[in-house]
N, C-alpha and C positions, 0 to 999 in steps of 0.2 A: 685626796688630799687635791684633785684637781677640782673635784665640786667648790671646796671652802676657798680656792684660788678664783673662783668665778665669782662667788658671792662677793668674797673682797673686791674683786674688780668693778662689781656692779654697785657695792656701796660708795666706792672712792669715786665710780661716775657720778651717781644721783648727789654727792657731794660737790663734787665740780658743778654741775648743771645748777645745783640751787645757789652756789657760790655765786656764778658768774649772775643768775638770775635778781639774787637779793644783794647785789654788790658787798657781798665782804669781801674784805681786805685781799688784794692782788697776790699776795706772799703766801697765804692758805688756799687760795684756788691754784695758783703753781704746786706748792707742796702736795695737794691731793692727785692734780693731772700728772706728777712726776709717781707720786707712789702707785696711781694707777696704771700707768705704761708700765712700770716694772712688775707689778700682779700681773698683768695680762702676759707679757714677755715670759715670765718663770714657767704661766701657766701653757701656756703654747709648748713650750720646751718640757715642760714635764710629761705632756701628750705625745710629742715626740718621741721621747726616750721610752717612754710607756709602749708603744709601736713597736719601736725599732728593739728592745731588750728580748723577747724570743730569739729572732735573730741573731743577736752579737753574742748569745749564751752557747750557741752551738758553735760557733765559730771560735771560740775562745777557749784556750788551753787552760781552765781553772790550775791545773796542778802545777803547771810549768810560771803560774802567776804568784803562787802562792811560792814557790821555791826561790823565784828571783827577790820577791820582799822579804822572806827569811834571810838571804843572803844581804840583801842592801843593809839589814838593819845591825848583822853581826857586824858588818864593814865598820857601820858608823859607831858600835862600840868600841 
């Protein structure tokens, strides 16, 4: 998934560069730039979460989390 987001960010970057170079409408360039920024931010966040996941998995009591989720589900019904 990280690689797909990297490729999408690269393609959007190329669209922005060509848009500026060839004088495309500023709205098209702005939308591509915003999308590129969002994709890059998501990629970085995913990389951070993936690197932190082994640490979090050790410290989270998953049995307690599941019990809490079932308690909340029963209370809402």
